[in-house]
GUMI-751125 format. One line per field, with one value per residue (C-alpha): residue number from 1; residue in three letters; chain; x negated, y negated, z negated. Coordinates in steps of 0.02 Angstrom, whole numbers. Each point is the difference from the previous one (the first is absolute). Layout:
<rs>
k: (NUM	...);
r: (ALA	...);
c: (A	...);
X: (X	...);
Y: (Y	...);
Z: (Z	...);
</rs>
This chain:
<rs>
k: (1	2	3	4	5	6	7	8	9	10	11	12	13	14	15	16	17	18	19	20	21	22	23	24	25	26	27	28	29	30	31	32	33	34	35	36	37	38	39	40	41	42	43	44	45	46	47	48	49	50	51	52	53	54	55	56	57	58	59	60	61	62	63	64	65	66	67	68	69	70	71	72	73	74	75	76	77	78	79	80	81	82	83	84	85	86	87	88	89	90	91	92	93	94	95	96	97	98	99	100	101	102	103	104	105	106	107	108	109	110	111	112	113	114	115	116	117	118	119	120	121	122	123	124	125	126	127	128	129	130	131	132	133	134	135	136	137	138	139	140	141	142	143	144	145	146	147	148	149	150	151	152	153	154	155	156	157	158	159	160	161	162	163	164	165	166	167	168	169	170	171	172	173	174	175	176	177	178	179	180	181	182	183	184	185	186	187	188	189	190	191	192	193	194	195	196	197	198	199	200	201	202	203	204	205	206	207	208	209	210	211	212	213	214	215	216	217	218	219	220	221	222	223	224	225	226	227	228	229	230	231	232	233	234	235	236	237	238	239	240	241	242	243	244	245	246	247	248	249	250	251	252	253	254	255	256	257	258	259	260	261	262	263	264	265	266	267	268	269	270	271	272	273	274	275	276	277	278	279	280	281	282	283	284	285	286	287	288	289	290	291	292	293	294	295	296	297	298	299	300	301	302	303	304	305	306	307	308	309	310	311	312	313	314	315	316	317	318	319	320	321	322	323	324	325	326	327	328	329	330	331	332	333	334	335	336	337	338	339	340	341	342	343	344	345	346	347	348	349	350	351	352	353	354	355	356	357	358	359	360	361	362	363	364	365	366	367	368	369	370	371	372	373	374	375	376	377	378	379	380	381	382	383	384	385	386	387	388	389	390	391	392	393	394	395	396	397	398	399	400	401	402	403	404	405	406	407	408	409	410	411	412	413	414	415	416	417	418	419	420	421	422	423	424	425	426	427	428	429	430	431	432	433	434	435	436	437	438	439	440	441	442	443	444	445	446	447	448	449	450	451	452	453	454	455	456	457	458	459	460	461	462	463	464	465	466	467	468	469	470	471	472	473	474	475	476	477	478	479	480	481	482	483	484	485	486	487	488	489	490	491	492	493	494	495	496	497	498	499	500	501	502	503	504	505	506	507	508	509	510	511	512	513	514	515	516	517	518	519	520	521	522	523	524	525	526	527	528	529	530	531	532	533	534	535	536	537	538	539	540	541	542	543	544	545	546	547	548	549	550	551	552	553	554	555	556	557	558	559	560	561	562	563	564	565	566	567	568	569	570	571	572	573	574	575	576	577	578	579	580	581	582	583	584	585	586	587	588	589	590	591	592	593	594	595	596	597	598	599	600	601	602	603	604	605	606	607	608	609	610	611	612	613	614	615	616	617	618	619	620	621	622	623	624	625	626	627	628	629	630	631	632	633	634	635	636	637	638	639	640	641	642	643	644	645	646	647	648	649	650	651	652	653	654	655	656	657	658	659	660	661	662	663	664	665	666	667	668	669	670	671	672	673	674	675	676	677	678	679	680	681	682	683	684	685	686	687	688	689	690	691	692	693	694	695	696	697	698	699	700	701	702	703	704	705	706	707	708	709	710	711	712	713	714	715	716	717	718	719);
r: (UNK	UNK	UNK	UNK	UNK	UNK	UNK	UNK	UNK	UNK	UNK	UNK	UNK	UNK	UNK	UNK	UNK	UNK	UNK	UNK	UNK	UNK	UNK	UNK	UNK	UNK	UNK	UNK	UNK	UNK	UNK	UNK	UNK	UNK	UNK	UNK	UNK	UNK	UNK	UNK	UNK	UNK	UNK	UNK	UNK	UNK	UNK	UNK	UNK	UNK	UNK	UNK	UNK	UNK	UNK	UNK	UNK	UNK	UNK	UNK	UNK	UNK	UNK	UNK	UNK	UNK	UNK	UNK	UNK	UNK	UNK	UNK	UNK	UNK	UNK	UNK	UNK	UNK	UNK	UNK	UNK	UNK	UNK	UNK	UNK	UNK	UNK	UNK	UNK	UNK	UNK	UNK	UNK	UNK	UNK	UNK	UNK	UNK	UNK	UNK	UNK	UNK	UNK	UNK	UNK	UNK	UNK	UNK	UNK	UNK	UNK	UNK	UNK	UNK	UNK	UNK	UNK	UNK	UNK	UNK	UNK	UNK	UNK	UNK	UNK	UNK	UNK	UNK	UNK	UNK	UNK	UNK	UNK	UNK	UNK	UNK	UNK	UNK	UNK	UNK	UNK	UNK	UNK	UNK	UNK	UNK	UNK	UNK	UNK	UNK	UNK	UNK	UNK	UNK	UNK	UNK	UNK	UNK	UNK	UNK	UNK	UNK	UNK	UNK	UNK	UNK	UNK	UNK	UNK	UNK	UNK	UNK	UNK	UNK	UNK	UNK	UNK	UNK	UNK	UNK	UNK	UNK	UNK	UNK	UNK	UNK	UNK	UNK	UNK	UNK	UNK	UNK	UNK	UNK	UNK	UNK	UNK	UNK	UNK	UNK	UNK	UNK	UNK	UNK	UNK	UNK	UNK	UNK	UNK	UNK	UNK	UNK	UNK	UNK	UNK	UNK	UNK	UNK	UNK	UNK	UNK	UNK	UNK	UNK	UNK	UNK	UNK	UNK	UNK	UNK	UNK	UNK	UNK	UNK	UNK	UNK	UNK	UNK	UNK	UNK	UNK	UNK	UNK	UNK	UNK	UNK	UNK	UNK	UNK	UNK	UNK	UNK	UNK	UNK	UNK	UNK	UNK	UNK	UNK	UNK	UNK	UNK	UNK	UNK	UNK	UNK	UNK	UNK	UNK	UNK	UNK	UNK	UNK	UNK	UNK	UNK	UNK	UNK	UNK	UNK	UNK	UNK	UNK	UNK	UNK	UNK	UNK	UNK	UNK	UNK	UNK	UNK	UNK	UNK	UNK	UNK	UNK	UNK	UNK	UNK	UNK	UNK	UNK	UNK	UNK	UNK	UNK	UNK	UNK	UNK	UNK	UNK	UNK	UNK	UNK	UNK	UNK	UNK	UNK	UNK	UNK	UNK	UNK	UNK	UNK	UNK	UNK	UNK	UNK	UNK	UNK	UNK	UNK	UNK	UNK	UNK	UNK	UNK	UNK	UNK	UNK	UNK	UNK	UNK	UNK	UNK	UNK	UNK	UNK	UNK	UNK	UNK	UNK	UNK	UNK	UNK	UNK	UNK	UNK	UNK	UNK	UNK	UNK	UNK	UNK	UNK	UNK	UNK	UNK	UNK	UNK	UNK	UNK	UNK	UNK	UNK	UNK	UNK	UNK	UNK	UNK	UNK	UNK	UNK	UNK	UNK	UNK	UNK	UNK	UNK	UNK	UNK	UNK	UNK	UNK	UNK	UNK	UNK	UNK	UNK	UNK	UNK	UNK	UNK	UNK	UNK	UNK	UNK	UNK	UNK	UNK	UNK	UNK	UNK	UNK	UNK	UNK	UNK	UNK	UNK	UNK	UNK	UNK	UNK	UNK	UNK	UNK	UNK	UNK	UNK	UNK	UNK	UNK	UNK	UNK	UNK	UNK	UNK	UNK	UNK	UNK	UNK	UNK	UNK	UNK	UNK	UNK	UNK	UNK	UNK	UNK	UNK	UNK	UNK	UNK	UNK	UNK	UNK	UNK	UNK	UNK	UNK	UNK	UNK	UNK	UNK	UNK	UNK	UNK	UNK	UNK	UNK	UNK	UNK	UNK	UNK	UNK	UNK	UNK	UNK	UNK	UNK	UNK	UNK	UNK	UNK	UNK	UNK	UNK	UNK	UNK	UNK	UNK	UNK	UNK	UNK	UNK	UNK	UNK	UNK	UNK	UNK	UNK	UNK	UNK	UNK	UNK	UNK	UNK	UNK	UNK	UNK	UNK	UNK	UNK	UNK	UNK	UNK	UNK	UNK	UNK	UNK	UNK	UNK	UNK	UNK	UNK	UNK	UNK	UNK	UNK	UNK	UNK	UNK	UNK	UNK	UNK	UNK	UNK	UNK	UNK	UNK	UNK	UNK	UNK	UNK	UNK	UNK	UNK	UNK	UNK	UNK	UNK	UNK	UNK	UNK	UNK	UNK	UNK	UNK	UNK	UNK	UNK	UNK	UNK	UNK	UNK	UNK	UNK	UNK	UNK	UNK	UNK	UNK	UNK	UNK	UNK	UNK	UNK	UNK	UNK	UNK	UNK	UNK	UNK	UNK	UNK	UNK	UNK	UNK	UNK	UNK	UNK	UNK	UNK	UNK	UNK	UNK	UNK	UNK	UNK	UNK	UNK	UNK	UNK	UNK	UNK	UNK	UNK	UNK	UNK	UNK	UNK	UNK	UNK	UNK	UNK	UNK	UNK	UNK	UNK	UNK	UNK	UNK	UNK	UNK	UNK	UNK	UNK	UNK	UNK	UNK	UNK	UNK	UNK	UNK	UNK	UNK	UNK	UNK	UNK	UNK	UNK	UNK	UNK	UNK	UNK	UNK	UNK	UNK	UNK	UNK	UNK	UNK	UNK	UNK	UNK	UNK	UNK	UNK	UNK	UNK	UNK	UNK	UNK	UNK	UNK	UNK	UNK	UNK	UNK	UNK	UNK	UNK	UNK	UNK	UNK	UNK	UNK	UNK	UNK	UNK	UNK	UNK	UNK	UNK	UNK	UNK	UNK	UNK	UNK	UNK	UNK	UNK	UNK	UNK	UNK	UNK	UNK	UNK	UNK	UNK	UNK	UNK	UNK	UNK	UNK	UNK	UNK	UNK	UNK	UNK	UNK	UNK	UNK	UNK	UNK	UNK	UNK);
c: (A	A	A	A	A	A	A	A	A	A	A	A	A	A	A	A	A	A	A	A	A	A	A	A	A	A	A	A	A	A	A	A	A	A	A	A	A	A	A	A	A	A	A	A	A	A	A	A	A	A	A	A	A	A	A	A	A	A	A	A	A	A	A	A	A	A	A	A	A	A	A	A	A	A	A	A	A	A	A	A	A	A	A	A	A	A	A	A	A	A	A	A	A	A	A	A	A	A	A	A	A	A	A	A	A	A	A	A	A	A	A	A	A	A	A	A	A	A	A	A	A	A	A	A	A	A	A	A	A	A	A	A	A	A	A	A	A	A	A	A	A	A	A	A	A	A	A	A	A	A	A	A	A	A	A	A	A	A	A	A	A	A	A	A	A	A	A	A	A	A	A	A	A	A	A	A	A	A	A	A	A	A	A	A	A	A	A	A	A	A	A	A	A	A	A	A	A	A	A	A	A	A	A	A	A	A	A	A	A	A	A	A	A	A	A	A	A	A	A	A	A	A	A	A	A	A	A	A	A	A	A	A	A	A	A	A	A	A	A	A	A	A	A	A	A	A	A	A	A	A	A	A	A	A	A	A	A	A	A	A	A	A	A	A	A	A	A	A	A	A	A	A	A	A	A	A	A	A	A	A	A	A	A	A	A	A	A	A	A	A	A	A	A	A	A	A	A	A	A	A	A	A	A	A	A	A	A	A	A	A	A	A	A	A	A	A	A	A	A	A	A	A	A	A	A	A	A	A	A	A	A	A	A	A	A	A	A	A	A	A	A	A	A	A	A	A	A	A	A	A	A	A	A	A	A	A	A	A	A	A	A	A	A	A	A	A	A	A	A	A	A	A	A	A	A	A	A	A	A	A	A	A	A	A	A	A	A	A	A	A	A	A	A	A	A	A	A	A	A	A	A	A	A	A	A	A	A	A	A	A	A	A	A	A	A	A	A	A	A	A	A	A	A	A	A	A	A	A	A	A	A	A	A	A	A	A	A	A	A	A	A	A	A	A	A	A	A	A	A	A	A	A	A	A	A	A	A	A	A	A	A	A	A	A	A	A	A	A	A	A	A	A	A	A	A	A	A	A	A	A	A	A	A	A	A	A	A	A	A	A	A	A	A	A	A	A	A	A	A	A	A	A	A	A	A	A	A	A	A	A	A	A	A	A	A	A	A	A	A	A	A	A	A	A	A	A	A	A	A	A	A	A	A	A	A	A	A	A	A	A	A	A	A	A	A	A	A	A	A	A	A	A	A	A	A	A	A	A	A	A	A	A	A	A	A	A	A	A	A	A	A	A	A	A	A	A	A	A	A	A	A	A	A	A	A	A	A	A	A	A	A	A	A	A	A	A	A	A	A	A	A	A	A	A	A	A	A	A	A	A	A	A	A	A	A	A	A	A	A	A	A	A	A	A	A	A	A	A	A	A	A	A	A	A	A	A	A	A	A	A	A	A	A	A	A	A	A	A	A	A	A	A	A	A	A	A	A	A	A	A	A	A	A	A	A	A	A	A	A	A	A	A	A	A	A	A	A	A	A	A	A	A	A	A	A	A	A	A	A	A	A	A	A	A	A	A	A	A	A	A	A	A	A	A	A	A	A	A	A	A	A	A	A	A	A	A	A	A	A);
X: (-4109	-41	55	-104	22	-124	52	-108	-34	151	-42	124	-59	69	-79	9	113	129	1	24	150	76	-38	89	161	21	52	115	68	-44	131	-126	-20	176	-67	-75	155	-66	-152	-11	-147	-57	-162	-81	-158	-62	-165	8	-85	116	-141	54	175	36	178	68	164	110	66	158	1	142	-97	76	9	132	141	-25	-180	51	128	-127	-125	134	-40	72	-144	-189	-95	-175	-108	-96	-133	-58	-158	-22	-162	26	-179	-74	148	37	156	-15	155	8	154	47	159	94	134	-58	-175	-31	40	-55	-149	2	-133	-15	-123	14	-106	11	-167	-72	-75	-191	-29	146	63	164	45	60	-43	112	-47	100	-39	110	7	141	-18	154	-30	173	175	129	-67	26	-183	-15	164	-44	-170	76	130	-131	-120	141	58	-176	-51	164	-40	-179	58	112	-137	-65	175	62	-139	28	188	-25	-135	125	132	-120	-44	185	7	-150	-125	-157	-133	-29	-147	-137	-13	-115	-56	125	-68	35	-121	-135	15	12	-165	-108	-92	158	23	175	10	-113	-63	77	174	53	-14	165	55	115	141	-14	139	-100	-159	87	69	-157	-145	-36	23	-138	-40	171	-43	-69	-122	-66	70	-23	-8	-183	-48	-103	21	189	75	-162	9	-172	51	190	122	117	179	-4	-165	79	147	-109	-138	68	186	163	-26	121	-47	-52	-106	-85	-31	-80	-116	-53	-28	-103	-99	-35	-59	-119	-68	-35	-81	-83	-77	93	-51	172	89	104	178	68	-101	54	180	-22	-50	146	121	-77	47	168	-73	-49	-148	-87	6	-49	-145	-66	-6	-60	-148	-46	7	-106	-132	3	-16	-143	-93	9	-15	159	9	-152	50	58	-159	-133	56	-2	101	-102	17	91	142	8	12	109	107	165	63	0	94	131	94	140	177	161	-23	-172	-90	-167	25	-124	13	-68	3	-25	51	-142	-131	-124	6	-107	-133	-3	-19	-138	-92	21	54	140	-78	-28	181	60	-109	71	179	-45	-68	166	96	-114	28	186	-6	-92	125	145	-74	-23	177	69	-77	53	182	26	71	-73	-67	-80	7	-26	88	-82	52	-58	15	-4	5	-132	5	-32	-68	-177	44	42	-181	-24	-151	89	159	-106	-80	172	69	-147	22	185	-42	-127	111	153	-99	-82	115	177	143	-107	96	159	60	-67	68	-39	34	11	-13	-30	57	-160	33	108	-149	-113	135	20	-186	-18	169	-31	-148	102	90	191	12	-119	96	157	-88	-27	104	-26	51	-10	-26	63	122	-103	64	183	107	-84	-166	-158	87	81	-171	-118	27	15	-146	-126	54	-159	-15	-21	175	75	-25	-70	-144	-175	-62	-187	4	-129	79	-93	-42	-115	-159	-148	-72	-172	48	43	-113	-49	87	-159	-14	184	-18	-151	90	157	-102	-87	162	87	-138	-47	28	-99	99	-36	131	-34	94	1	43	41	-171	-94	-18	-69	-161	-113	-176	-65	-182	-38	-177	30	99	145	58	188	90	171	137	170	99	178	74	91	59	6	-69	-187	-126	-137	-169	-171	-156	-185	-150	-187	-31	81	120	-33	71	157	-27	69	63	186	-28	-139	15	21	101	172	65	185	108	72	-166	-171	-34	-174	-58	-167	-2	-83	88	-154	-1	60	91	-105	-162	-14	124	110	169	-12	185	154	99	137	159	73	172	57	29	-111	-132	-149	-138	-140	-185	-140	-156	-143	-108	-135	-80	25	141	185	134	178	121	183	70	167	101	53	-174	-65	-122	-136	-1	-127	-135	55	62	86	-82	63	98	105	28	50	131	66	18	146	102	38	38	-184	-59	-19	-60	-88	-59	-145	-128	-146	-152	-142	-33	-135	63	-17	120	130	110	36	37	116	90	42	55	117	75	141	145	123	-90	-13	-108	-171	-179	-9	-115	-105	-55	-70	-82	-73	-72	-78	-75	-79	-55	-176	65	99	-84	128	143	141	86	98	62);
Y: (-4799	182	63	143	116	117	104	52	185	80	159	141	119	148	115	-48	146	-46	-182	55	107	-149	-114	111	-12	-184	52	-13	-131	-61	-55	-118	-97	-46	-92	167	58	149	80	118	110	-43	98	137	104	141	90	189	20	-128	-116	-145	-70	-158	-65	-157	-77	-141	-89	-106	-147	-114	-159	-115	-152	-135	57	-153	48	177	-67	-116	142	114	148	75	119	-3	154	51	143	92	132	111	103	128	98	134	60	-173	-43	-166	-82	-151	-100	-122	-106	-138	-90	51	-135	-173	68	-135	-136	74	115	103	130	104	132	106	143	131	77	102	-103	4	35	116	122	21	-184	-87	-175	-109	-155	-111	-141	-95	-153	-108	-115	-94	-64	-72	30	-119	-143	96	52	-68	78	168	-4	-34	138	124	-36	9	168	67	-50	72	167	-3	-15	152	107	77	4	107	130	11	18	153	71	-6	78	142	25	20	133	89	-51	-57	81	16	110	-70	46	146	79	134	178	38	-139	66	175	-58	-90	-43	-132	-81	-180	-10	-189	-149	-67	-169	-60	-7	-163	-91	-65	-150	18	-94	-119	-62	-15	-108	-117	-8	16	-186	-10	111	-128	30	175	12	146	-17	170	92	191	-4	-98	125	-99	-17	18	-8	-101	-79	-123	0	-55	121	-58	58	-94	-160	12	41	-129	-132	-7	24	-60	4	114	-149	-70	169	-3	-173	56	157	-88	-140	128	100	-157	-39	178	-16	-172	2	173	68	-145	-64	-79	105	31	-113	-146	27	4	-168	-85	79	-61	-174	-7	88	158	-88	109	-127	-139	115	71	-174	-59	169	2	-177	53	156	-106	-123	141	75	-164	-49	177	-18	188	-9	-150	98	103	-126	-172	-49	-158	-138	-15	-166	90	136	-131	-135	80	25	152	189	164	43	167	10	-62	102	58	71	-141	-56	-164	-143	-144	-172	-142	-135	-141	46	11	-139	11	-155	67	169	-80	-116	143	137	-71	50	160	79	-32	74	154	24	-10	129	116	-20	49	150	55	-20	118	127	-14	23	165	56	-47	92	159	-37	-43	123	-129	-122	-160	-114	-171	-83	-130	-164	-99	-182	-103	-186	-69	-136	-38	-185	-122	60	160	-103	-54	-5	119	123	-5	21	156	66	-25	92	145	10	-1	142	106	-24	54	154	62	-11	80	34	-118	84	-140	-165	-61	-184	-45	-164	-107	-183	-158	-11	172	-64	-105	153	104	-130	13	190	66	-37	120	144	123	-7	183	-35	-154	105	98	-154	-20	-168	-36	-169	-19	152	58	158	60	-5	111	39	-40	95	148	46	36	42	116	-91	99	-74	-183	-98	-79	-176	19	46	184	140	55	-70	-60	8	-131	-137	-157	-112	-173	-136	53	-89	-136	70	143	-118	10	-132	-14	59	155	43	-23	116	129	-10	23	150	86	-48	70	150	133	125	-44	-130	-85	-41	-78	81	-111	38	-11	-3	165	9	100	52	70	151	50	185	57	185	104	104	-141	-23	-163	-3	-128	-43	-140	-64	-85	-145	-84	50	154	29	120	66	44	56	-39	43	-101	28	-186	-122	-128	-182	-50	-109	-185	-81	-149	24	-67	125	129	150	-58	-74	-59	-1	-24	175	91	7	51	55	60	91	79	-126	-42	54	173	142	153	155	-98	-110	92	154	55	139	25	-1	-162	9	-100	-58	-77	-136	66	152	48	89	99	90	39	22	107	-93	97	-131	-139	-176	-125	43	-129	23	-99	-49	-63	-72	146	-71	-59	55	144	-100	-128	101	-50	-179	-79	-169	-131	-143	-96	151	45	-174	-1	167	-62	-105	158	91	162	6	17	158	25	146	34	121	84	104	82	113	160	129	169	68	-136	15	138	-85	-169	61	112	-160	-83	141	27	-90	74	-70	-164	-163	-18	-31	50	96	-54	154	-75	-154	98	125	-140	-82	160	45	-172	63	114	-135	-86	-139	-47	-121	-84	-155	-143);
Z: (-3991	-33	-170	-70	-146	-84	-150	-147	-22	-83	-94	-30	-133	97	130	184	47	-132	58	181	-48	-89	147	127	-102	46	177	93	-121	-174	-128	-81	163	57	154	61	94	100	80	148	47	177	8	-105	7	-112	17	8	-168	-82	-51	111	6	101	1	83	-57	63	-154	-6	-121	-51	-39	-131	114	25	113	111	31	47	123	80	14	68	-113	-158	-35	17	59	-52	62	-135	32	-144	22	-138	-17	-133	11	-32	-114	86	70	116	43	146	30	122	49	157	-11	61	27	130	-128	-166	-27	-159	-36	-157	-56	-158	-59	-137	-50	-142	-140	19	-185	-37	131	-94	25	158	63	108	100	115	122	120	112	66	150	61	177	26	-65	73	-106	-164	-23	-176	-57	74	-83	-171	22	60	-144	-127	67	8	-176	-66	81	-62	-180	26	75	-160	-74	146	-17	-188	29	109	-115	-143	112	43	-182	-41	135	-77	134	-91	109	186	56	109	182	38	162	51	-14	185	53	-115	72	181	8	-147	103	69	-58	-67	-12	15	-166	33	39	183	93	-17	168	4	128	164	-48	-148	103	129	-131	-106	123	-9	-187	-68	-132	-75	-57	-175	5	-176	-48	164	-2	46	-154	-101	-161	8	-171	-98	-161	28	135	-3	-133	-85	-30	-181	-27	70	-118	-151	23	120	-37	93	178	144	144	106	-143	-17	186	-7	-140	92	167	-77	-99	158	90	-142	3	185	-7	-171	9	-151	-113	-35	-149	-116	54	-137	67	181	-61	-88	162	91	-132	9	184	-12	80	161	48	112	-130	-143	100	37	-182	-62	120	-52	-182	30	86	-145	-129	96	25	-184	-69	-101	-24	-113	-103	-154	-4	51	-62	-182	-40	-82	-188	22	87	-130	-138	76	136	-93	94	-17	23	-131	7	131	31	-8	180	-37	91	-75	-93	17	-123	46	-127	130	-117	-119	136	39	190	22	-118	87	171	-64	-85	131	167	117	67	-170	-49	164	-24	-174	64	134	-135	-93	157	30	-180	29	149	-105	-143	121	57	-179	-49	152	-70	-179	35	143	120	125	-79	128	-84	-167	-106	-48	-153	3	-159	40	-176	-5	186	30	128	-39	93	156	20	189	18	-115	104	157	-74	-49	175	77	-121	45	185	-14	-112	111	154	-76	-139	72	-95	-153	-113	-60	-112	-66	-167	-32	-182	-95	155	-51	88	101	77	146	57	3	83	138	37	3	61	186	-7	-71	113	-2	-54	-144	-57	-19	-137	-109	-160	-87	-180	-86	-186	-97	134	22	-170	52	114	165	-78	-42	-83	165	75	-144	-148	-166	-73	122	6	-44	-170	71	75	-169	35	-109	110	-23	168	32	137	-37	-70	121	-64	63	87	-84	110	-35	118	143	152	123	169	85	-111	29	187	7	-107	108	158	-76	-47	162	109	-107	133	101	157	132	107	181	144	171	147	180	80	-165	-93	-177	-20	-144	7	-95	7	-16	-45	-29	126	-69	-110	-10	39	-85	22	-69	82	12	152	-80	160	183	87	16	78	-114	80	-61	102	-19	55	-21	-17	-117	72	-36	-171	12	-18	-157	97	33	176	36	136	-114	-148	-21	-167	-32	-155	19	-13	80	180	52	171	13	174	113	162	101	-78	111	-66	36	13	-154	-110	6	-67	-131	-40	110	-16	-132	26	-166	-20	-117	-176	19	-128	77	-86	89	12	127	-24	82	123	25	-102	61	-3	-4	40	-65	107	-19	165	56	71	169	41	173	-5	86	-140	-99	122	28	-160	17	-105	-107	132	44	-181	-54	137	-55	-179	57	26	-162	93	51	-179	-102	-177	-82	-177	-11	-110	61	-76	53	-96	2	57	-176	-65	137	-71	-165	76	135	-122	-91	161	47	-173	-94	99	-125	-34	93	155	-75	-21	-162	-139	35	165	-84	-141	122	104	-153	-68	167	56	34	137	87	145	13	-111	33	-145	37	-107);
</rs>
């Protein structure tokens, strides 16, 4: 397995020239890196004007490895080749390094760059990326990988320390300023039109030995911070090391790398509409920084948030009055660690009455709003306390808990709430204090504990009776001044006292079911299944040319091809019968085919956009300005489908056979609308905004669509 590393942007608040002088002092050896035994210059080039300086060194390292392993490998030292390309005119230094020892068994590539900070020319930015690929090593591949990663992370931590060490040494010597490079006078006088140096750094050529060993391993190289990247070091799309420490906490170098790499992947696939860094980090922590696993659950959560418009819940949903009166929970100051504190008097709450009066969906939505408020409060407390706060503390008072709370529909609602919260708000609970647990509590715990993640369960502290008042109790976690009055504290708690919900507020099963369905399906997005041999298609009629069709869709499963076609005549509407020739109904979403099998591409309909291949997990937004009136067909098609299939669509028999193979099924979630040209700018601005928010359509899109409904020829809102 290839191990990769990508550093955050490290900022030195010193000019580039001063940093370069400090950097050169680490050769030929560095006392802060004992394993760096020696370095010899094997090749050197200097331009006549002094702007370009390329130097290649062969570095000797004494790796801290078991003596037995060194004897088996037959070496005492490991040699690396490092090429430094300094461009004084552009004020850049690019460093390329690769291993010479065991290069046929182990492939190590590293790239570092020093550049001028884009917002302050007196500051210097540093970035670093590397990859490790162990092909074979006498059966010790796992051991070598662990040793290599340990050595590498140890050196990474010392990187900034080394530069600061030499900067301090220079300051003691009186060196606090190094002038910038300027064009020598003789070159100015010789020829005023002569180009002294190219405005970019020279192409760095990797030695032949490295090419031979790595020519079949191009995927190993991590080019995310290549010299040609014009945005390298900018704070807009890359994380600063100081920012990580201030707002996200102390992470190991490899944890920082996982965060940055997952963030970069989201930027590439979700068009800049990505979660906040704190939220990405929560999903990584929930999967022990396994990028693949974290990416999978994060993408599922982003799709869920988008489909149910969770980002808007605090601004657009008002809890029913029953919840405000009888839900015995609320926010109450913060704990000793600065975490927001949520108090829940579960024992005083009539769970059966709330379920009978509101239904399961309304309770779930209220819990989601509590979690969203918790995220917001964590951000605020991070600013207030000046340290990263990414989770909250929950205090649950169980006094009054009895068998009434174990009413089966109520427990079912509780289990569903736990399932949704665990999937979409990982690592948001810092500590759970369960107080005054009665005898019936073990029964409830037996029911719910299997649905709680192991990492979450470790954060539970359970106290029976008045044990919370003794040593190791509440005072260890909450200041005495804010302990609620109902727990013998001095602070008045404004959390509702709960109580029985009047039966006059109960609703019939039919009313609750209709309300639950309304809340569950309240979304502007439609889900659709795409099968091998059966694309999903939607029809949009355009009356006025120059209208704009906009779309926003997520590929939830599989890879698909997105096409847009135009036809002067309307295709036959799909039959409602699930066995009809144009429509297939499946539990995972609808599937509609509109292009008749007798239609021919180029005669009956034409392609107006180039096909777009979309991979699983991608979020795609786009638009098409219509040139002609008529009928436009948006199509999502299985990726590996033969090109000729557009003119000869298999019908039900073929599709039913393909349903037996899960790999032949894709799923998309989409939203599309048609705008008049005068409305386009505002709507798409909304689509392309929210760089720091979750992947979503902003509220402005919806409001813009509503306020300009007269100019819209066709509008698609799905339930």
